[in-house]
N, C-alpha and C positions, 0 to 999 in steps of 0.2 A: 780406744782399746788400750788396756793397761799392760805394760811389761813388768811382771812381778819382780824382776831382777833390777830394774832401773827406777821404779817409782819412788818418789820422795816420801810418800806416805808410809813406806816401810823402811827405807834406807836413810834414817835420820837419828838424831841423838835422843829423841823422845822428851825434849825439854818443854815444859809448860812455863814460858818465860816472859818476864816483863822488862828487866833491865836491858839496856842497849837498844830498845825499840822506840821508834816514834820521834826521832829528832826532827824538829820543824813541824810536827803534827800533834799538838797537845791533845786533841780529841781522840786520836788513835791511842795515845798513852792511857787515857782514862778507860778506853774500851778494853785494852789489854789487862789492866788491873781488875776491872769488873769481871772479865772472862776468867782470869786466873783464880779469883776469889770464889767463883761459882764451880770450879772444878771439883772440889771435894764432894759436893752433893751430886754433881753429874757422874762422877766416878762410882760413887756408892749405888746410885740408881741403875747404872749400866751393868755393874757387877751382879746386882740382885736380879735384874731382868734376864741376863744371859748366862749367869753362872761362870763367867770367864773372869779370872783375876787380872786386873789391869796393872798391878804392881805400881800403883800411884803413890807418891809421897810428896808432901809439901813441907819441907824443912827450911825453905829459903834456898837461895842459890848464890854461888860465888863466881866472880871473875878474878883470875889470878894474873897480876901484871908483872912484866919483866922489864926492868930498867926504869929510869926516871921519866923518860919520854912517854911510855905507856901509862904510867901512874898519873902524871900531870895531865895527859890528854883526858883521862877519865874524870879527874877532878873538874876540869873545865866543862866536860860534857854534863855532869850532874848539875853544876851551877847553871848552865844554860837551860837545862830541862826544868829546874826549879823556877827560873825567871819566866819561862814560857807557860807554865801551868797556871790554870785559873785560880788554884788554891795557894799558889806561891810555895808549894812543897813538891818534893820528889822523893819517894820512899826508897832510897838507896843510900847506903853509907859507905864511906871509904874506910879501909882497914890498914893500919900499919903492919909491917911484917911480923912483929911480935904478936899482935892481935890475931892475925891470920894463922900463925903457927899454933896458938892456943886452940883454935877451932879445928885444927888438923893434927891432933897429938900423935898419931901413928905414922905421920909422913914428915920426913925431914926436908924442909924447904931449902932450895939451893941459894947460892949467893946472889944470883941474878934476879931473884924474886924481890920486887920492890914494895909489894903490898897487894891489896885486893879490894874488891867492892862486894857488898852483900845486900841482897834484896829479899825481904821476908815473903814476898808474893810468889817467888819462883818455886818450881817443883819439877817433877819428872814422872814419866810413865813408860811402860813397855810398849813401843810403837807397834810391834807385831801383834800383841794381844789386843791393843786398842782397835786396830783395823778389823781384826777377826770379830771382836765384840760389836763394833759398829755395824758390820754386815749382818750379824745374827740379829741384833736388835731391830734393824731396819726390816728384816724379813718377818720377825715375830710381830711387828706392828702392822703387817699386811702388805709390805712392799715386795716387789718382784725385782730380783737382781739378775741382769743379763750380762755376763762377762764375755770377754774375748771378741768383741765386735767394735769395728771402727765406724764412727759416724762419717758418712759421705756428704750429707746435706741436711739442712734444716729448712723446712718449708713453712711459711706463714699460712695459717688457716683463719677462718672467721667463725668462732674464736679459736684460739689455741695454736698448736704447732704439730707438724708431722716430722718426726726424726727418722731419716733414712740411714740405715747401716748397710754394711756389705752383705748381711744375712737377712735383714728384715726391715720393717718400718713400724713406727710406734706413734700413736696420737696422744697428746696430752693437752689439757687446758692451760697448764702452767709449766714452765721449763726453767730449771735451775742449772746454770753452767758452773760446774765445780770440777773441772778436769785437770787441775794443776797446770803444767806447762802447755797442755793441749788447749787450754781455755782460750788462748789467743786465736788459734785457728777456728775453734768453735764460735767464738764471738764474732768473727768476720762473717759467718754465715747468717747472722741476724743483725748485722750492721752495728755491732758494739766493739769498741776498741778496748781490749784487755791487755794492758802493757806489762806483760810478764815475759821473762826469758830465763834461760838456764844459767846457772852459776856453778862452775866446776868445783867439785869438792870430793873428798875421800874420807871414809870412816874406817878406821882400823879397830878390830876387836881382838883382845888378847885371850889367853887361856884363863880359866877360872882360878881364883886365888882367894885369900882371906879378905873379908870386907874391912877396908881400912879408910875409905873415903866417905865420910858421913854426909857430904853435901855434893850436889851436882855442880859442875862448873862449865863455862862456855867451851873450854878446850878439852876437858876430860871429865868423864863420869864413870862410876862403877855401877854395874847392874846388880839386881837382887841376887843373881846366881854367882856373883864374884868376878865376872869378866869385866875388863876395862874397855871403854870406848874412847878412842883418840881421834 
């Protein structure tokens, strides 16, 4: 059962992101790059199918670093990722403060900004429109969507599964558990350990203003409508 006010599928930055991910897991990094590079076609197909604009853009993404410690930590991270990759490369470059300033001509960087990092694979999407389009596309493809129900038990059948909810029960030959944080509880019902847990966070959204931030960043991005997310 999804709480629309708390679900991470809606309350997030909408980043389609590669940099910062996969330390110690080089295969996961390659998976992220492959997924990000397929997003333009995926977005186009979903918009055509549903008529819902996802507001997706792939201009590359920035991380903005404050102080020498943050900057040097990212330098070491990129070096470690390059050494761990099978190709010996990691498609993310460090930027000096003056280089970062040139990429953000309408924003005056503060004295604490020590530089940044840029990854060409990164992009962003409107998360609210994406969820709406995914639901619509699923139903247009013949799927049935039953909302507002909590799963109470999952029963093994021969073959398949019976999923019991507080309102009904459903039988399926195959079952995909994709419940976000609830996946841990659902996994236990079929003897699968799903090691996920909540991480406290907060997203602040400002009033709409002039579009001045051409790239998304890990800590701040500007939506198509002009509002900032922090």
